[in-house]
C-alpha positions in Angstrom: 4.6 -3.7 25.0 7.1 -3.7 22.1 6.1 -1.9 18.9 7.8 -3.1 15.7 8.1 -2.1 12.1 6.7 -4.9 9.9 8.9 -6.3 7.1 8.7 -3.8 4.3 6.8 -4.9 1.5 1.8 -1.7 0.9 -1.6 0.4 0.8 -4.1 2.8 2.3 -7.6 4.3 2.4 -9.5 7.5 2.6 -11.9 8.6 5.2 -13.9 11.8 5.3 -16.0 13.8 2.8 -17.9 17.1 3.0 -17.5 20.7 2.2 -16.3 23.4 4.6 -12.7 24.5 4.4 -11.4 26.5 7.3 -9.4 26.0 10.5 -11.6 26.3 13.5 -8.7 27.6 15.7 -10.2 25.3 18.4 -8.9 21.9 19.5 -11.1 18.9 20.3 -10.7 18.4 24.1 -9.5 14.8 23.9 -7.0 15.5 21.0 -3.6 17.3 21.1 -1.3 17.8 18.1 2.4 18.7 18.8 5.6 18.8 16.8 7.8 15.7 17.2 11.1 15.9 19.0 14.2 16.0 16.9 15.1 12.4 17.8 11.6 11.2 17.0 11.6 13.1 13.7 14.9 11.5 12.5 13.8 8.0 13.6 10.6 8.3 11.6 12.4 10.0 8.7 14.9 7.2 8.4 12.2 4.6 8.2 10.1 6.7 5.8 13.1 6.8 3.5 14.1 3.2 4.0 10.6 1.9 3.2 10.2 4.0 0.0 10.7 1.8 -3.0 13.1 3.5 -5.5 11.0 2.0 -8.3 8.3 4.6 -7.3 10.8 7.4 -7.9 12.7 9.7 -5.5 11.6 9.5 -1.9 9.3 12.3 -0.7 10.9 15.1 1.2 9.7 14.7 4.8 9.2 18.2 6.2 7.2 17.8 9.4 6.3 15.1 11.9 3.4 15.8 14.2 2.5 13.7 17.2 -1.2 12.9 17.8 -2.5 12.3 21.3 -6.1 11.2 21.3 -7.0 9.5 24.6 -10.4 8.3 23.4 -8.8 6.4 20.5 -5.9 5.2 22.6 -8.3 3.6 25.1 -10.3 2.0 22.4 -7.2 0.6 20.8 -5.8 -0.7 24.1 -9.2 -2.3 25.0 -9.3 -4.1 21.7 -5.6 -5.2 21.9 -6.4 -6.8 25.3 -8.9 -9.1 23.7 -6.4 -10.6 21.2 -4.5 -13.8 21.8 -1.5 -12.2 19.9 -1.0 -8.8 21.4 1.9 -7.5 19.3 1.7 -4.0 17.9 3.4 -3.0 14.6 3.5 0.3 12.7 2.1 0.9 9.3 1.5 3.9 7.0 -1.9 5.1 6.0 -2.5 7.6 3.2 -5.4 10.0 3.1 -6.4 13.6 2.2 -4.9 16.8 3.6 -7.1 19.9 3.3 -5.6 22.4 5.8 -2.3 23.8 7.2 -2.3 21.6 10.3 1.5 21.7 10.0 1.3 25.4 11.0 -1.8 25.5 13.2 -1.4 22.2 15.1 -5.3 22.4 15.2 -8.0 20.1 13.9 -9.8 21.8 11.0 -13.6 21.8 10.3 -13.4 20.5 6.8 -14.8 17.0 6.8 -13.1 16.1 3.6 -9.7 16.5 5.4 -8.9 12.9 6.2 -5.9 13.9 8.3 -8.0 16.0 10.7 -11.0 13.6 10.6 -9.0 10.5 11.5 -6.9 12.4 14.1 -10.2 13.5 15.8 -12.6 10.6 15.4 -10.5 7.7 14.1 -11.4 5.8 10.9 -15.2 5.6 10.4 -17.0 2.6 8.9 -19.2 4.7 6.7 -16.2 6.0 4.8 -14.5 2.7 4.1 -15.5 2.5 0.4 -16.2 6.1 -0.6 -13.0 6.8 -2.5 -11.3 3.6 -3.5 -13.4 1.6 -6.0 -11.3 -1.6 -6.0 -10.7 -3.2 -2.7 -8.6 -6.3 -3.1 -9.6 -7.9 0.2 -13.0 -6.4 0.6 -14.4 -3.5 2.5 -11.8 -2.8 5.2 -9.1 -0.4 6.4 -5.9 -0.7 4.3 -2.5 0.1 5.5 1.0 -0.5 4.2 4.6 -1.1 5.5 5.8 0.9 2.5 5.6 4.7 2.6 5.8 4.8 -1.2 2.7 2.6 -1.5 0.8 4.8 0.9 1.8 7.9 -1.1 -0.4 6.7 -4.0 -3.4 7.2 -1.7 -2.7 10.8 -0.6 -4.2 14.1 -1.7 -2.4 17.3 -0.8 -2.9 20.9 0.3 -0.7 23.8 -0.8 2.5 22.0 -1.7 2.3 19.3 0.9 1.0 15.8 1.1 0.4 13.8 4.3 0.1 10.3 5.6 -0.4 8.7 9.0 1.9 6.4 10.9 -0.3 4.1 12.9 0.0 1.5 15.6 -1.7 -1.6 14.4 -3.0 -4.5 16.5 -2.5 -7.2 13.9 -3.5 -10.2 16.0 -3.5 -13.4 14.2 -2.8 -12.5 10.5 -4.4 -14.5 7.6 -1.8 -14.4 4.9 -3.1 -14.2 1.3 -1.6 -13.7 -2.2 -4.8 -13.7 -4.3 -7.8 -11.4 -4.5 -10.8 -11.9 -2.4 -13.0 -8.8 -2.9 -16.0 -10.2 -1.0 -14.3 -10.3 2.4 -16.2 -8.4 5.1 -14.1 -9.7 8.0 -11.1 -12.0 8.5 -11.7 -15.8 8.3 -12.7 -17.5 11.6 -9.7 -17.7 14.0 -8.0 -14.6 12.5 -7.9 -10.9 13.3 -6.6 -9.3 10.1 -5.8 -10.1 6.5 -2.2 -9.6 5.3 -1.6 -9.5 1.5 1.9 -10.6 0.7 3.6 -9.3 -2.5 3.9 -11.9 -5.2 0.9 -13.3 -6.9 -1.4 -10.3 -7.6 0.4 -7.9 -5.3 3.4 -5.7 -6.0 3.6 -4.6 -2.3 2.5 -5.9 1.0 -0.6 -4.5 2.7 -2.6 -5.2 5.8 -6.4 -5.0 6.0 -8.3 -4.4 9.2 -12.0 -4.8 9.5 -12.6 -2.9 12.8 -11.5 0.7 13.5 -10.5 -0.3 17.0 -7.4 -2.2 15.5 -5.5 0.9 14.5 -4.4 4.0 16.3 -3.0 7.0 14.4 0.1 8.2 16.2 1.9 10.5 13.9 1.1 12.8 10.9 3.9 12.9 8.3 3.9 16.0 6.1 6.1 15.8 3.0 6.6 17.1 -0.5 6.3 14.9 -3.5 4.6 15.1 -7.0 2.4 18.1 -6.3 -0.9 17.7 -4.4 -2.2 14.8 -6.6 -5.7 13.2 -6.4 -6.3 10.0 -4.4 -6.1 6.9 -6.7 
């Protein structure tokens, strides 16, 4: 199975919300977090930089790349992929909140408002789809972007760092749109995802998925840019 980068052109979403803020020091049995190899780091860094729109300012300084291995989510993703008529996998960015020092601990924290740890552990959850982003251009879905700079707008940091995911996405048959349709709850019949192309109402491309099974977080990108910010 070949994994491709989509043509650059973006967005994202948030996920978890609650209170506690501490690292458990324990790792979920089905999840491991490790530092990326040097070769993998530079491959991802090159694309992170290349997909950053200079109109959004200087590219973020990528400091760490962590590899997520979650066998439960991987099996769910592969099972879903096998049901599609178009089984190509592409990689997109997904911005969310960082509330712990996972770049040091390599551990899932217990703070449910930490989107990075929550998604790494449980995947994206339907109940959190619309909790942080008020305007959803293509309805209540999971938004991702081919532009790292677009996803940056939907991150919230910890200490001096921000973070976003790099995800494998089972796009399936994409429904291409250039105008808003905020009432969408699923792709039109015969399609598996909605792809917003820049032009019309969009400045950047974005893909919207309506099932959590269609995306698999594979890497956590930790970087420095614009302080810790609050999610848009």
